C-alpha positions in Angstrom: -46.0 -40.3 -70.0 -44.9 -38.7 -73.3 -42.4 -40.9 -75.1 -39.4 -39.2 -76.4 -37.2 -40.0 -80.1 -33.7 -38.4 -78.8 -32.8 -42.2 -77.3 -32.2 -45.2 -79.4 -35.0 -47.0 -77.3 -38.4 -46.1 -76.2 -37.9 -43.5 -73.3 -39.9 -41.8 -70.7 -39.9 -38.4 -68.9 -40.4 -38.9 -64.8 -41.2 -42.3 -64.8 -42.3 -43.6 -61.7 -40.0 -46.0 -59.8 -41.7 -47.3 -56.8 -44.1 -49.1 -58.9 -41.5 -51.3 -60.3 -39.6 -52.0 -56.8 -40.2 -55.0 -54.5 -40.5 -52.5 -51.8 -42.8 -49.9 -53.8 -41.6 -46.7 -52.3 -39.2 -44.3 -54.6 -39.8 -41.5 -56.6 -39.3 -40.7 -60.3 -36.7 -41.0 -62.5 -35.4 -38.0 -64.6 -35.3 -40.1 -67.8 -36.1 -43.8 -67.9 -34.9 -45.3 -71.3 -36.4 -49.2 -72.1 -34.5 -50.8 -74.7 -35.5 -54.0 -76.0 -32.4 -55.8 -77.0 -28.9 -56.5 -76.0 -27.6 -53.8 -79.1 -30.5 -51.2 -77.6 -28.8 -51.6 -74.2 -25.4 -51.0 -74.8 -26.7 -48.0 -77.1 -29.3 -46.7 -74.6 -26.2 -47.0 -72.2 -23.6 -45.0 -75.0 -26.3 -42.5 -75.7 -26.9 -41.8 -71.6 -23.4 -41.1 -71.2 -22.5 -38.8 -74.5 -25.5 -37.0 -72.5 -23.5 -36.6 -69.6 -24.9 -39.2 -67.3 -23.5 -42.3 -65.2 -26.8 -44.2 -66.1 -28.4 -46.4 -63.1 -29.6 -50.1 -64.3 -32.9 -50.9 -62.7 -33.9 -54.8 -63.6 -36.7 -56.5 -61.5 -36.6 -54.0 -59.0 -35.4 -56.3 -55.9 -32.7 -55.7 -53.4 -33.0 -52.4 -54.2 -34.3 -49.0 -52.5 -35.3 -45.6 -54.6 -35.3 -42.7 -52.5 -38.0 -40.4 -52.5 -38.3 -37.3 -54.9 -37.0 -37.0 -58.6 -33.8 -39.2 -59.5 -31.5 -37.0 -61.9 -30.3 -38.3 -64.8 -30.9 -41.7 -66.2 -32.1 -44.8 -65.4 -32.4 -47.6 -67.9 -34.8 -50.7 -67.2 -34.4 -54.2 -68.5 -38.2 -54.5 -68.2 -38.5 -55.6 -72.3 -35.5 -58.3 -72.3 -37.2 -61.0 -71.9 -36.1 -63.1 -74.4 -35.0 -67.0 -73.2 -33.8 -69.0 -75.6 -32.3 -72.5 -76.1 -29.2 -72.6 -78.7 -30.3 -75.0 -81.7 -28.1 -77.1 -83.7 -27.4 -75.4 -86.1 -26.4 -72.3 -84.6 -22.9 -71.3 -82.9 -22.8 -71.4 -79.0 -22.1 -67.6 -78.7 -24.1 -64.2 -78.2 -22.7 -61.5 -80.2 -23.8 -58.2 -80.5 -27.3 -59.1 -79.6 -27.6 -61.1 -82.6 -29.8 -64.4 -82.4 -31.2 -65.4 -85.7 -29.1 -69.0 -85.4 -30.5 -69.3 -81.8 -34.8 -70.8 -81.5 -36.7 -69.5 -79.1 -38.7 -71.9 -77.9 -37.3 -73.9 -75.0 -38.6 -77.2 -76.1 -37.7 -77.7 -79.6 -35.0 -79.7 -79.0 -35.1 -83.0 -76.7 -33.9 -82.2 -73.5 -31.1 -84.3 -73.2 -29.2 -82.7 -76.7 -28.0 -79.8 -74.4 -29.3 -78.5 -71.5 -28.3 -74.5 -71.6 -30.1 -71.7 -71.9 -29.5 -68.3 -72.9 -30.8 -65.3 -71.1 -31.3 -61.9 -71.8 -30.9 -59.4 -68.4 -34.6 -58.8 -68.5 -36.1 -62.6 -68.0 -36.9 -63.3 -64.2 -35.1 -65.2 -61.9 -38.8 -67.5 -61.5 -38.8 -67.8 -65.2 -35.6 -69.0 -65.2 -36.6 -71.3 -62.0 -39.6 -73.1 -63.7 -38.4 -73.3 -67.3 -35.7 -75.5 -66.1 -38.0 -77.6 -64.2 -39.9 -78.3 -66.6 -37.0 -79.1 -68.5 -36.1 -81.2 -65.9 -32.9 -79.3 -65.4 -31.2 -79.0 -62.2 -29.2 -76.8 -60.7 -31.7 -73.3 -60.2 -34.3 -74.7 -58.3 -32.6 -73.6 -54.8 -33.5 -70.1 -56.2 -37.5 -70.4 -55.8 -38.9 -67.4 -54.5 -36.4 -65.4 -55.3 -37.3 -61.8 -57.4 -35.6 -60.0 -60.0 -34.6 -60.6 -63.1 -31.3 -62.4 -64.5 -29.3 -59.2 -65.4 -29.6 -58.1 -61.5 -28.7 -61.9 -60.4 -25.6 -62.0 -62.5 -24.6 -58.8 -61.1 -25.5 -59.7 -57.4 -24.7 -63.2 -57.6 -28.5 -64.0 -56.0 -28.9 -66.8 -54.4 -29.4 -68.2 -51.0 -28.9 -71.5 -48.6 -29.8 -73.9 -51.6 -27.3 -72.5 -54.1 -26.7 -69.1 -56.1 -27.0 -67.9 -59.7 -23.5 -68.3 -61.0 -23.8 -71.8 -60.0 -25.1 -72.6 -63.6 -23.6 -69.6 -65.2 -21.4 -71.0 -68.0 -21.0 -66.8 -69.7 -22.0 -63.7 -69.3 -22.0 -60.8 -72.0 -21.1 -57.2 -71.0 -21.2 -53.9 -72.2 -18.0 -52.6 -70.7 -17.7 -49.1 -69.5 -16.4 -47.8 -73.1 -19.7 -49.2 -74.3 -18.7 -52.6 -76.1 -19.5 -55.7 -75.8 -17.4 -58.5 -74.0 -17.6 -61.8 -73.1 -16.6 -63.4 -69.8 -16.2 -66.7 -68.4 -17.5 -68.0 -65.0 -13.5 -68.5 -64.3 -12.8 -65.4 -65.9 -14.8 -63.2 -63.4 -14.4 -65.3 -60.7 -18.2 -64.3 -58.4 -18.2 -64.3 -54.7 -21.1 -64.5 -52.1 -23.7 -61.7 -53.2 -21.2 -59.9 -55.9 -21.1 -61.2 -59.5 -17.9 -59.0 -59.8 -18.9 -57.6 -63.0 -17.7 -54.5 -62.2 -18.6 -51.2 -63.5 -20.0 -53.3 -66.4 -23.6 -54.4 -67.2 -24.9 -57.7 -68.0 -26.8 -58.0 -71.7 -27.2 -61.7 -71.5 -25.9 -64.7 -69.7 -25.2 -68.7 -70.5 -26.8 -70.9 -68.4 -25.7 -74.8 -68.0 -27.5 -77.2 -65.9 -27.5 -81.1 -64.5 -29.6 -83.1 -66.7 -32.6 -84.5 -64.0 -36.1 -85.3 -64.5 -38.6 -82.9 -64.0 -40.3 -84.3 -61.7 -37.6 -84.6 -58.6 -36.3 -80.7 -60.1 -40.1 -79.4 -59.4 -39.8 -81.4 -55.9 -37.0 -79.4 -54.5 -38.2 -76.2 -56.1 -41.9 -76.7 -54.1 -39.9 -78.2 -50.7 -37.5 -74.8 -50.9 -40.5 -72.6 -51.4 -42.4 -74.2 -49.0 -39.5 -73.8 -46.5 -39.0 -70.1 -47.7 -42.4 -69.6 -47.0 -42.5 -70.5 -43.7 -40.0 -67.8 -42.2 -39.9 -65.5 -45.0 -42.5 -62.5 -45.7 -42.0 -63.9 -49.7 -45.1 -62.5 -50.6 -45.1 -58.6 -48.6 -43.8 -55.3 -50.0 -39.9 -56.0 -49.4 -36.4 -55.4 -50.5 -35.4 -58.7 -49.5 -32.6 -59.6 -47.1 -31.2 -55.6 -45.8 -27.8 -57.0 -44.7 -25.3 -59.8 -45.1 -24.8 -62.5 -43.3 -21.5 -61.3 -40.9 -18.6 -63.7 -40.9 -19.5 -66.5 -38.2 -15.9 -65.8 -36.7 -17.9 -62.3 -35.8 -21.4 -63.2 -35.0 -20.3 -66.6 -33.4 -22.5 -68.6 -35.9 -25.3 -66.3 -36.1 -27.2 -65.3 -39.3 -28.0 -61.1 -40.0 -31.4 -62.1 -39.2 -30.5 -64.2 -36.0 -29.0 -61.0 -34.6 -31.7 -58.8 -34.9 -33.8 -61.3 -33.6 -31.4 -61.7 -30.8 -31.7 -57.9 -30.5 -35.2 -58.2 -29.8 -35.9 -55.9 -33.1 -38.6 -57.8 -34.7 -41.5 -55.5 -35.4 -39.7 -52.6 -34.9 -41.2 -49.5 -36.9 -40.8 -46.3 -38.8 -44.1 -44.7 -40.2 -45.4 -47.9 -42.4 -42.2 -49.7 -42.3 -41.5 -53.0 -39.9 -38.5 -55.3 -39.0 -40.6 -58.6 -40.2 -42.4 -60.3 -37.3 -41.2 -63.4 -39.4 -37.4 -62.9 -40.2 -35.5 -60.3 -38.9 -33.4 -59.7 -42.0 -36.5 -58.2 -44.1 -38.1 -54.9 -43.8 -41.6 -54.8 -44.8 -44.1 -51.8 -46.4 -46.8 -52.5 -45.2 -48.6 -50.3 -47.8 -47.7 -46.4 -47.7 -44.5 -46.8 -46.5 -41.7 -44.0 -47.9 -38.4 -44.0 -48.6 -37.3 -42.3 -45.6 -39.0 -44.6 -43.4 -37.1 -47.8 -44.9 -33.6 -46.1 -44.8 -34.2 -44.5 -41.0 -35.2 -48.4 -39.7 -32.4 -49.7 -41.8 -30.1 -47.6 -40.2 -32.1 -47.8 -36.7 -31.5 -52.1 -36.9 -28.0 -51.6 -37.8 -27.3 -49.2 -34.7 -28.8 -51.0 -32.3 -27.3 -54.0 -33.3 -24.0 -52.7 -33.6 -24.2 -51.5 -29.6 -25.5 -55.1 -28.2 -23.4 -57.4 -30.1 -20.2 -55.4 -31.7 -21.0 -56.8 -35.0 -21.2 -54.0 -37.6 -24.2 -56.1 -40.4 -23.1 -54.5 -43.8 -26.3 -53.8 -45.8 -26.6 -55.9 -48.7 -29.7 -53.9 -50.4 -28.5 -51.2 -53.0 -29.9 -47.9 -52.5 -30.3 -44.9 -55.1 -30.0 -41.1 -53.7 -31.7 -38.7 -55.6 
């Protein structure tokens, strides 16, 4: 793919998006911008808007289904923004416009008891955050063991599950607002909810995470137990976008989760093309190797309609869809 110089960061034309999602379906982006720092991210957003595009943000590609064909406009990926670090004793506590000279990149450079904070840029993977916290003996994110994706998307959607959510450890975030300015918000100001980081039209550039002090052995063991449990009931290693539907309010579903409702309707194993409702968990749709976005999206509609018809519960899609 040709590299273009008119963008404020590395850029690719007609870039394949299927290889950048966990579902492994979809077409190509007309333009894919690859900023490497928060400042480049801000500049890329501003440049895309000046060109008349509303940019789409791509993190780790989890919780996302990209349509087949060419996606017009600009996609900005945070894949190169992979810095994870601790605040050093001589620097400020705030991330300001991507400047990090006063911060250390070595997570083990200070005693683990001195300050239980990590600063993550948007492109750091959630597994890396989980593993780093475990190595330091810091508790709070081990419940996210096995959750794919990156920090930016984890903030935006409040990624998590039965053992906790990402916003449980987020102290404050650095955002790019619709006017292209950096703004900092605390958790109290954002007020995140279930599968909703509540950042609106802002884009996540970085976040400050605070943990509880524990022992490495205890944190690692809890994470291991959570991951073993997930592996038993979820298709963790298959190509999927994670949970397709949000769990409905308990009063509407007699306390049943989305996966339980789908299983109750006998929909495990239902297929469309090479897409299948996972036999191990009803709320996952798996790409068996050659599925298209049409296969996956049609199967989602089929599951939604059948659950509504049989139970009266109108499942709300959790996974995001980018239409061409």
